[in-house]
C-alpha positions as CSV (number, residue, x, y, z in Angstrom):
1,X,-11.3,176.6,116.5
2,X,-14.2,174.1,115.9
3,X,-14.0,174.8,112.1
4,X,-10.3,173.8,112.0
5,X,-10.7,170.4,113.9
6,X,-12.3,168.1,111.1
7,X,-9.5,169.7,108.7
8,X,-6.7,169.0,111.1
9,X,-7.9,165.5,111.7
10,X,-8.2,164.6,108.1
11,X,-4.6,166.1,107.4
12,X,-3.1,164.1,110.2
13,X,-4.9,161.2,108.9
14,X,-3.7,161.6,105.6
15,X,-0.1,162.1,106.6
16,X,-0.3,158.9,108.6
17,X,-1.8,156.6,106.1
18,X,-0.4,158.0,103.1
19,X,3.2,156.2,103.3
20,X,1.6,152.9,105.0
21,X,0.4,150.6,102.5
22,X,-3.4,150.8,103.7
23,X,-4.8,153.5,101.6
24,X,-4.9,157.1,102.5
25,X,-7.7,158.0,100.3
26,X,-9.7,155.3,101.7
27,X,-9.2,156.1,105.1
28,X,-10.0,159.6,104.3
29,X,-13.5,158.6,102.7
30,X,-14.1,156.8,105.9
31,X,-13.4,159.5,108.2
32,X,-15.0,162.0,106.2
33,X,-18.1,159.6,106.5
34,X,-17.6,159.4,110.2
35,X,-17.3,163.3,111.0
36,X,-19.8,164.1,108.3
37,X,-17.3,166.7,107.1
38,X,-16.7,166.5,103.2
39,X,-13.7,168.2,101.3
40,X,-13.9,166.3,98.3
41,X,-11.0,165.2,95.8
42,X,-9.6,169.0,95.8
43,X,-9.5,169.1,99.7
44,X,-7.6,165.6,99.7
45,X,-5.3,166.5,96.8
46,X,-4.2,169.9,98.5
47,X,-3.5,168.3,101.8
48,X,-1.3,165.8,99.9
49,X,0.9,168.8,99.6
50,X,2.0,168.2,103.3
51,X,3.2,164.7,102.6
52,X,5.1,166.2,99.7
53,X,7.1,168.4,101.9
54,X,7.7,165.3,104.2
55,X,8.9,163.5,101.4
56,X,11.2,166.2,100.4
57,X,12.5,166.8,103.7
58,X,12.9,163.1,104.7
59,X,14.9,162.1,101.6
60,X,16.4,165.6,100.9
61,X,20.0,163.6,100.6
62,X,18.5,161.5,97.5
63,X,17.3,164.5,96.0
64,X,20.3,166.4,96.3
65,X,22.4,163.7,94.8
66,X,19.8,163.6,91.8
67,X,20.2,167.2,91.4
68,X,24.0,167.2,91.5
69,X,24.2,164.5,88.9
70,X,22.1,166.2,86.2
71,X,25.0,167.5,84.5
72,X,27.3,164.6,84.9
73,X,25.2,161.8,84.0
74,X,26.0,159.7,87.1
75,X,23.8,157.1,88.5
76,X,21.5,159.1,90.6
77,X,20.4,161.1,87.4
78,X,19.2,157.8,86.1
79,X,17.1,157.0,89.2
80,X,15.3,160.6,88.6
81,X,14.6,159.5,85.1
82,X,12.9,156.4,86.1
83,X,10.9,158.4,88.5
84,X,9.8,160.8,85.9
85,X,8.9,158.1,83.5
86,X,6.9,156.0,86.2
87,X,5.0,159.2,86.8
88,X,3.6,159.4,83.4
89,X,0.9,156.6,83.6
90,X,-0.5,157.8,87.0
91,X,-0.6,161.6,85.7
92,X,-2.4,160.7,82.7
93,X,-4.9,158.6,84.5
94,X,-5.4,161.4,86.9
95,X,-6.6,163.6,84.2
96,X,-8.7,161.3,82.4
97,X,-10.5,159.5,85.3
98,X,-10.6,161.8,88.2
99,X,-14.3,162.9,87.6
100,X,-15.6,159.3,87.1
101,X,-14.0,157.9,90.0
102,X,-15.2,160.9,92.3
103,X,-18.6,160.3,91.4
104,X,-18.8,156.4,91.4
105,X,-16.3,155.0,93.9
106,X,-16.0,157.4,96.6
107,X,-18.0,155.3,99.1
108,X,-17.3,153.1,102.1
109,X,-18.3,149.9,100.1
110,X,-16.1,150.6,97.1
111,X,-13.4,151.4,99.8
112,X,-13.7,148.0,101.5
113,X,-13.8,146.3,98.0
114,X,-10.6,147.8,97.2
115,X,-8.8,147.2,100.5
116,X,-9.5,143.9,100.2
117,X,-8.8,143.1,96.5
118,X,-5.7,145.0,96.5
119,X,-4.2,143.2,99.2
120,X,-3.5,140.5,96.9
121,X,-0.5,142.3,94.8
122,X,1.0,143.1,98.4
123,X,0.7,139.4,99.3
124,X,2.0,138.0,96.2
125,X,5.0,140.5,96.3
126,X,5.9,139.3,99.8
127,X,5.6,135.7,98.8
128,X,7.4,135.8,95.4
129,X,9.6,138.5,95.3
130,X,13.4,138.2,95.5
131,X,14.1,141.2,97.8
132,X,17.7,141.8,96.6
133,X,17.8,144.5,94.1
134,X,17.8,148.2,94.3
135,X,15.9,150.8,92.9
136,X,18.6,152.3,90.7
137,X,18.8,148.7,89.2
138,X,15.3,149.1,87.6
139,X,14.9,149.0,83.6
140,X,12.7,151.6,81.8
141,X,9.8,148.7,81.3
142,X,10.2,147.9,85.0
143,X,9.9,151.5,85.9
144,X,6.5,151.7,83.6
145,X,5.0,148.8,85.4
146,X,5.5,150.1,88.5
147,X,3.9,153.6,87.3
148,X,1.0,151.5,85.5
149,X,0.5,150.3,89.2
150,X,0.5,153.9,90.5
151,X,-2.4,154.7,88.3
152,X,-4.7,152.1,90.0
153,X,-4.2,154.1,93.3
154,X,-7.0,156.8,92.1
155,X,-9.4,154.1,93.5
156,X,-10.1,154.8,97.0
157,X,-8.8,151.7,99.1
158,X,-6.1,150.7,96.8
159,X,-3.2,152.8,98.5
160,X,-0.6,154.2,96.4
161,X,2.2,153.3,98.3
162,X,0.8,149.7,98.8
163,X,0.6,149.0,95.2
164,X,3.9,150.6,94.1
165,X,5.5,148.8,96.8
166,X,3.9,145.6,95.8
167,X,5.0,146.2,92.0
168,X,8.7,146.7,93.2
169,X,8.7,143.5,95.4
170,X,7.4,141.7,92.3
171,X,10.3,143.0,90.5
172,X,13.0,141.8,93.0
173,X,13.5,144.9,95.1
174,X,14.2,144.6,98.8
175,X,11.4,145.9,101.3
176,X,13.3,149.2,101.9
177,X,14.0,149.8,98.5
178,X,10.7,149.1,97.5
179,X,9.5,151.4,100.0
180,X,12.3,154.1,99.1
181,X,11.6,154.1,95.2
182,X,7.7,154.4,96.3
183,X,8.2,157.6,98.4
184,X,10.3,159.0,95.8
185,X,7.9,158.3,93.2
186,X,5.0,160.0,95.2
187,X,6.9,163.3,94.8
188,X,5.7,164.4,91.2
189,X,2.4,162.9,91.2
190,X,1.3,164.5,94.8
191,X,2.8,167.6,93.4
192,X,0.9,167.8,90.2
193,X,-2.6,166.8,91.9
194,X,-1.8,169.0,94.8
195,X,-1.3,172.3,93.1
196,X,-4.5,171.5,90.9
197,X,-6.4,170.6,93.8
198,X,-5.4,173.5,95.8
199,X,-6.4,175.8,93.1
200,X,-9.8,173.8,92.5
201,X,-10.3,174.3,96.4
202,X,-9.7,178.1,96.3
203,X,-12.0,178.4,93.1
204,X,-14.7,176.2,94.9
205,X,-14.6,178.5,97.9
206,X,-12.7,176.3,100.3
207,X,-11.4,178.1,103.0
208,X,-7.7,178.8,102.8
209,X,-7.4,178.3,106.8
210,X,-9.0,174.8,106.5
211,X,-6.7,174.0,103.6
212,X,-3.3,175.2,105.8
213,X,-4.3,173.3,108.7
214,X,-4.7,170.1,106.9
215,X,-1.6,170.7,105.1
216,X,0.3,171.2,108.3
217,X,-1.3,168.0,109.7
218,X,-0.4,166.1,106.8
219,X,3.2,167.3,107.0
220,X,3.9,166.3,110.6
221,X,2.2,163.2,110.5
222,X,3.6,162.1,107.3
223,X,7.3,162.5,108.7
224,X,6.4,160.2,111.7
225,X,5.0,157.5,109.1
226,X,8.2,157.6,107.2
227,X,10.5,156.9,109.8
228,X,8.0,154.4,111.5
229,X,7.8,152.2,108.2
230,X,11.5,152.1,107.4
231,X,12.1,151.0,111.0
232,X,9.3,148.3,110.9
233,X,10.4,147.0,107.7
234,X,14.1,146.5,108.9
235,X,12.5,143.9,111.1
236,X,9.2,142.9,109.9
237,X,7.4,141.9,106.3
238,X,4.2,143.3,104.7
239,X,2.1,140.8,106.4
240,X,0.4,142.8,109.2
241,X,-0.5,145.5,106.5
242,X,-2.3,142.7,104.4
243,X,-4.1,141.3,107.5
244,X,-5.0,145.0,108.6
245,X,-6.5,145.7,105.0
246,X,-8.4,142.3,105.2
247,X,-9.7,143.0,108.6
248,X,-10.9,146.9,107.8
249,X,-12.8,145.6,104.9
250,X,-14.4,142.9,106.6
251,X,-15.8,145.1,109.1
252,X,-16.7,148.0,106.7
253,X,-18.9,145.1,104.9
254,X,-20.3,144.0,108.1
255,X,-21.2,147.2,109.7
256,X,-22.2,149.2,106.7
257,X,-24.8,146.8,105.0
258,X,-26.9,150.0,105.0
259,X,-24.7,153.0,104.8
260,X,-24.8,155.4,107.8
261,X,-25.5,158.5,105.7
262,X,-28.9,156.5,104.4
263,X,-30.2,156.7,108.0
264,X,-29.3,160.1,108.8
265,X,-31.5,163.3,108.3
266,X,-28.8,164.1,105.4
267,X,-30.5,161.3,103.0
268,X,-33.3,163.9,102.6
269,X,-31.0,166.3,100.9
270,X,-31.6,165.3,97.3
271,X,-30.2,166.8,94.1
272,X,-32.3,168.1,91.3
273,X,-30.8,168.6,87.9
274,X,-32.5,171.6,86.1
275,X,-31.0,170.1,82.8
276,X,-29.8,167.0,81.6
277,X,-26.1,166.4,82.7
278,X,-23.9,163.2,82.3
279,X,-23.7,161.1,85.5
280,X,-19.9,162.1,86.1
281,X,-21.0,165.7,86.3
282,X,-23.1,165.0,89.4
283,X,-19.9,165.3,91.6
284,X,-19.5,169.0,90.8
285,X,-21.3,171.1,93.4
286,X,-20.9,174.4,91.8
287,X,-22.5,173.4,88.4
288,X,-25.6,175.3,87.4
289,X,-27.4,172.4,86.3
290,X,-27.9,171.3,90.0
291,X,-29.5,172.5,93.0
292,X,-30.4,170.8,96.4
293,X,-33.6,170.0,97.8
294,X,-35.3,168.8,100.7
295,X,-37.9,165.7,100.8
296,X,-40.5,167.0,102.9
297,X,-42.5,165.0,105.3
298,X,-45.0,162.4,103.5
299,X,-42.3,161.7,100.9
300,X,-44.4,163.4,97.9
301,X,-42.9,166.7,97.6
302,X,-39.5,168.6,97.8
303,X,-38.3,171.8,99.0
304,X,-35.9,174.0,96.7
305,X,-34.8,177.3,95.9
306,X,-37.5,178.9,93.2
307,X,-34.9,181.0,91.5
308,X,-33.0,177.8,90.5
309,X,-35.9,175.7,89.2
310,X,-38.4,178.6,87.9
311,X,-38.7,178.1,84.1
312,X,-36.7,175.0,84.0
313,X,-37.4,173.0,80.9
314,X,-36.1,169.7,82.8
315,X,-36.6,169.0,86.6
316,X,-35.1,165.4,87.7
317,X,-34.4,164.4,91.7
318,X,-31.7,162.2,92.4
319,X,-32.2,160.7,95.9
320,X,-29.5,159.5,98.3
321,X,-29.9,155.8,97.1
322,X,-29.0,156.8,93.5
323,X,-32.9,156.5,92.2
324,X,-34.1,159.4,90.3
325,X,-37.5,160.6,89.4
326,X,-39.0,163.5,87.2
327,X,-40.5,166.6,89.1
328,X,-42.6,169.4,88.4
329,X,-43.2,172.7,90.1
330,X,-46.3,172.6,92.3
331,X,-46.3,175.7,94.1
332,X,-44.0,178.5,95.2
333,X,-43.6,181.1,98.3
334,X,-42.9,184.4,97.1
335,X,-41.9,185.6,100.4
336,X,-39.3,183.1,100.8
337,X,-38.3,182.5,97.4
338,X,-38.8,178.6,97.8
339,X,-40.3,176.2,95.5
340,X,-42.6,173.0,96.2
341,X,-41.8,170.3,93.6
342,X,-43.9,167.2,93.2
343,X,-42.8,163.4,92.7
344,X,-44.4,161.0,90.8
345,X,-44.7,158.6,93.5
346,X,-44.4,158.5,97.3
347,X,-40.7,158.3,98.5
348,X,-40.3,156.0,101.5
349,X,-38.7,158.1,104.3
350,X,-35.8,156.6,106.2
351,X,-35.7,159.1,109.1
352,X,-38.3,161.4,110.4
353,X,-37.5,165.2,109.6
354,X,-36.9,167.1,112.8
355,X,-36.9,170.9,112.7
356,X,-35.3,173.2,115.1
357,X,-38.0,175.4,116.9
358,X,-35.7,178.5,117.5
359,X,-32.8,180.6,116.2
360,X,-29.4,178.9,116.9
361,X,-27.3,180.8,119.3
362,X,-24.4,182.6,117.8
363,X,-21.5,180.5,117.8
364,X,-23.3,177.4,117.3
365,X,-21.5,174.8,114.8
366,X,-23.5,173.5,112.0
367,X,-23.2,171.2,108.8
368,X,-24.2,172.5,105.5
369,X,-25.4,169.6,103.4
370,X,-25.2,170.2,99.6
371,X,-26.1,167.0,98.5
372,X,-26.6,163.2,99.8
373,X,-25.5,161.4,96.5
374,X,-22.5,161.7,96.5
375,X,-22.5,163.0,100.2
376,X,-21.2,166.7,100.5
377,X,-21.0,168.1,103.8
378,X,-19.4,171.3,104.8
379,X,-18.8,173.0,108.3
380,X,-20.7,176.2,109.3
381,X,-20.9,178.6,112.4
382,X,-24.0,180.9,113.4
383,X,-22.4,184.4,113.9
384,X,-25.6,186.3,114.3
385,X,-29.1,185.3,115.2
386,X,-31.5,186.5,114.6
387,X,-30.4,188.9,112.0
388,X,-32.3,192.1,110.4
389,X,-32.0,193.0,106.9
390,X,-33.7,194.8,103.9
391,X,-35.1,192.5,101.2
392,X,-37.1,193.6,98.4
393,X,-37.7,197.0,100.3
394,X,-39.1,195.3,103.5
395,X,-37.4,194.7,106.5
396,X,-37.1,191.2,107.4
397,X,-36.1,190.0,110.7
398,X,-36.7,186.3,110.6
399,X,-33.1,185.4,109.4
400,X,-29.8,184.4,110.9
401,X,-26.2,184.8,109.8
402,X,-24.0,182.1,109.3
403,X,-20.2,181.7,108.1
404,X,-19.7,179.2,105.5
405,X,-16.3,178.6,104.3
406,X,-17.5,177.5,100.8
407,X,-19.7,179.0,98.2
408,X,-22.3,176.3,98.1
409,X,-26.3,176.4,98.9
410,X,-27.8,173.8,101.1
411,X,-29.4,172.8,104.3
412,X,-28.2,173.4,107.5
413,X,-28.2,170.9,110.1
414,X,-27.3,170.6,113.8
415,X,-25.1,167.9,115.0
416,X,-27.9,166.2,116.3
417,X,-29.7,165.9,113.0
418,X,-32.1,168.8,113.3
419,X,-32.8,171.0,110.4
420,X,-31.7,174.5,111.4
421,X,-32.0,176.4,108.3
422,X,-31.7,176.8,104.2
423,X,-28.7,179.1,103.0
424,X,-28.7,180.2,99.4
425,X,-25.5,180.0,97.3
426,X,-23.2,183.0,97.4
427,X,-19.5,184.1,97.9
428,X,-17.8,182.2,101.0
429,X,-18.3,184.1,104.1
430,X,-21.1,185.3,106.2
431,X,-24.4,185.0,104.6
432,X,-28.3,185.1,105.9
433,X,-30.0,181.8,106.3
434,X,-33.8,181.2,106.4
435,X,-34.3,179.7,110.1
436,X,-35.7,176.0,110.5
437,X,-38.7,177.1,112.4
438,X,-39.7,179.2,109.3
439,X,-39.2,176.2,106.8
440,X,-41.5,174.2,109.4
441,X,-44.3,177.0,109.1
442,X,-43.8,177.1,105.2
443,X,-44.0,173.2,104.7
444,X,-47.1,173.0,107.0
445,X,-49.0,175.7,105.1
446,X,-48.2,174.0,101.8
447,X,-49.1,170.5,103.0
448,X,-52.3,171.8,104.3
449,X,-53.4,174.2,101.9
450,X,-51.7,173.5,98.9
451,X,-50.1,177.0,98.8
452,X,-48.2,179.4,101.4
453,X,-49.5,182.6,102.2
454,X,-47.8,184.8,105.1
455,X,-49.6,187.3,107.7
456,X,-48.3,191.1,107.3
457,X,-48.2,193.9,109.9
458,X,-46.1,196.3,108.1
459,X,-43.9,197.8,110.7
460,X,-40.0,198.6,111.2
461,X,-39.0,198.6,114.8
462,X,-35.8,198.5,117.0
463,X,-35.6,197.3,120.6
464,X,-35.7,199.6,123.5
465,X,-32.4,200.1,124.6
466,X,-31.2,201.7,128.1
467,X,-30.6,204.7,125.9
468,X,-34.0,205.0,124.8
469,X,-35.4,203.9,128.0
470,X,-33.8,207.2,129.5
471,X,-34.9,209.4,126.6
472,X,-38.4,208.1,126.8
473,X,-38.7,207.9,130.6
474,X,-39.8,204.5,130.4
475,X,-40.1,202.1,133.4
476,X,-40.5,199.3,131.2
477,X,-37.1,197.4,130.2
478,X,-38.7,195.9,127.2
479,X,-40.3,196.9,124.1
480,X,-40.0,197.8,120.5
481,X,-39.9,201.5,119.1
482,X,-41.9,202.0,115.7
483,X,-39.6,203.5,113.1
484,X,-41.6,203.2,110.3
485,X,-45.2,202.2,109.3
486,X,-45.7,201.1,105.6
487,X,-48.4,203.2,103.8
488,X,-51.4,201.0,103.2
489,X,-50.5,198.1,105.6
490,X,-52.5,196.5,108.7
491,X,-50.3,198.8,111.1
492,X,-51.3,201.8,108.9
493,X,-55.0,200.9,109.0
494,X,-54.9,200.5,112.7
495,X,-53.4,203.7,113.6
496,X,-49.9,202.8,114.5
497,X,-47.7,205.9,114.8
498,X,-43.8,206.0,113.8
499,X,-41.6,208.7,115.4
500,X,-41.2,212.0,113.5
501,X,-38.9,213.7,116.0
502,X,-35.4,213.1,114.8
503,X,-33.0,212.9,118.0
504,X,-29.3,211.8,118.4
505,X,-29.0,209.3,121.1
506,X,-25.6,207.8,121.9
507,X,-24.2,207.2,118.1
508,X,-27.2,206.6,116.5
509,X,-30.2,208.7,115.4
510,X,-33.7,207.9,116.1
511,X,-37.2,209.0,115.1
512,X,-38.7,209.5,118.7
513,X,-42.3,210.4,119.3
514,X,-44.1,207.5,117.8
515,X,-45.4,204.0,119.4
516,X,-43.6,201.8,121.7
517,X,-44.9,198.1,121.1
518,X,-44.5,196.5,124.6
519,X,-46.6,193.2,124.1
520,X,-48.1,191.2,121.3
521,X,-51.0,188.6,122.1
522,X,-49.8,189.0,125.8
523,X,-46.1,188.2,125.2
524,X,-43.7,190.7,125.9
525,X,-41.5,192.1,123.1
526,X,-37.7,192.4,123.2
527,X,-36.7,191.6,119.5
528,X,-37.9,192.7,116.3
529,X,-37.7,188.8,115.3
530,X,-40.0,188.0,117.9
531,X,-42.9,190.5,116.5
532,X,-42.1,189.0,113.0
533,X,-42.1,185.5,114.3
534,X,-45.7,185.8,115.9
535,X,-46.9,187.5,112.7
536,X,-45.6,184.7,110.7
537,X,-47.4,182.2,112.9
538,X,-51.0,183.6,112.2
539,X,-52.9,183.5,108.9
540,X,-53.9,186.6,106.7
541,X,-56.9,187.9,108.4
542,X,-56.4,187.0,111.7
543,X,-56.1,189.6,114.7
544,X,-52.9,190.6,116.5
545,X,-53.4,192.3,119.9
546,X,-50.7,195.0,120.8
547,X,-50.1,196.6,123.8
548,X,-48.7,200.2,122.9
549,X,-47.1,202.7,125.0
550,X,-48.0,206.0,123.1
551,X,-47.1,209.7,124.7
552,X,-47.4,208.8,128.0
553,X,-50.3,206.5,128.0
554,X,-51.2,202.9,127.4
555,X,-53.5,201.7,124.6
556,X,-54.7,198.3,123.5
557,X,-54.8,198.3,119.7
558,X,-56.3,195.5,117.5
559,X,-54.7,194.8,113.9
560,X,-56.4,192.9,111.3
561,X,-53.5,191.1,109.6
562,X,-53.0,191.1,105.7
563,X,-51.3,189.0,103.1
564,X,-47.5,189.7,102.9
565,X,-46.6,191.2,99.7
566,X,-44.5,189.2,97.5
567,X,-41.4,190.5,95.4
């Protein structure tokens, strides 16, 4: 349920603010900044469909009148024609300007500016408007004027309902008629943007459940907001909304002189361009021209996915503050598939990077940060930790499984700001992630040695279960049964033995008769990931001391670790 809460809050907030002249998109940007949950314009546009349903249901009598008047040419048909005519400017503006606005104006400071500046038309409409005409009295040119005003609502903080109501007031419509025409006018533009946004969201990997929860929240809150506004306007003016907009803009300017995200660990996640792209394309997280990277302690190097940057003719790092620097490949880790990029100068670190020292627990809520400029944060949840998988022919236990409702790659942070892991791009669903403690080890090795080499033991093991304990007649309740010893590995040279007597136990088949690893350097072993973590924490050439149970006897074996093979 935790994954649905941010979407539900954003949906309800959208419904409440869409029909009040205070800017729904602007409040969504602020709420996303507060929740550290980022859906983007595609998510925002889809949850607008919830408000569309609210408009269709609340004004069902108006829509039925317009529908029935189509054959007869009665007055309601003229109102429908005016609505469609006024929709054209906003629709064209959305098609032409969406990417530019997404990349340049979706920030709290931009919201504050447009909240304040776009209060002026609403104020003038309240002062100068005659407030006597009905929506059906509008002319063609007047409908286009309101449509042009609606196009300005692409800028977060403007308020689609606010700017269209202001235009209608300036043309002489009463407050209630201005609100009515504004809400009816919202239907076509919301329908188009919502359907396109929904398709984009699904194509980008947004979870259908998240989008549905946001949709329902927007619908219910939208109905309540429409009813409230009409009741309010029967007794009051728009001045309270003007005052609210100005006060909110002032508070944003006062308390976000340095945006909150700049002081957060997310500011360490930078965007690396692997080929030259125009600035507006930076807003597309799925672009093959972009990949996320992590600014390492010291501010001179970046950590990135090696597969994304190898052989790239062009590498440029875009920082959270918008500055960009050329980067070059300094080294790479063949085991983890990570690249270390060098920047031409030291970058000032705004906050210390804290690594998680252990695997996260199953069920832990995390945040996937794909970029900090613009900020893109998605929800994620740990489903399995640790997770053993086969990679490049070897078993790897230093991983954990994480559910991500999008296809993006990026760095995983806890709500407290600790780096918990890194996950590569892939289909939405459960993917394997590198744990933060392993990224910390790789970083320390690179910063101290200029390269990354990992120690290797060369065994595959399974935990000692109660069924195995009974079959082996063991008193110990912990240990790792050796299933396989890789030929030529340090384990093979030290004489570790894998089982050869195949036996079915429960619903699994085990090769019994091999070694049971009880301890490594005096530490009891319960999971394969524990043994792998001990090995990875050492350098090639160091000695690992094992306590082994073999054919009814205890043995103590020293293994000289070798360098782990790459792909």
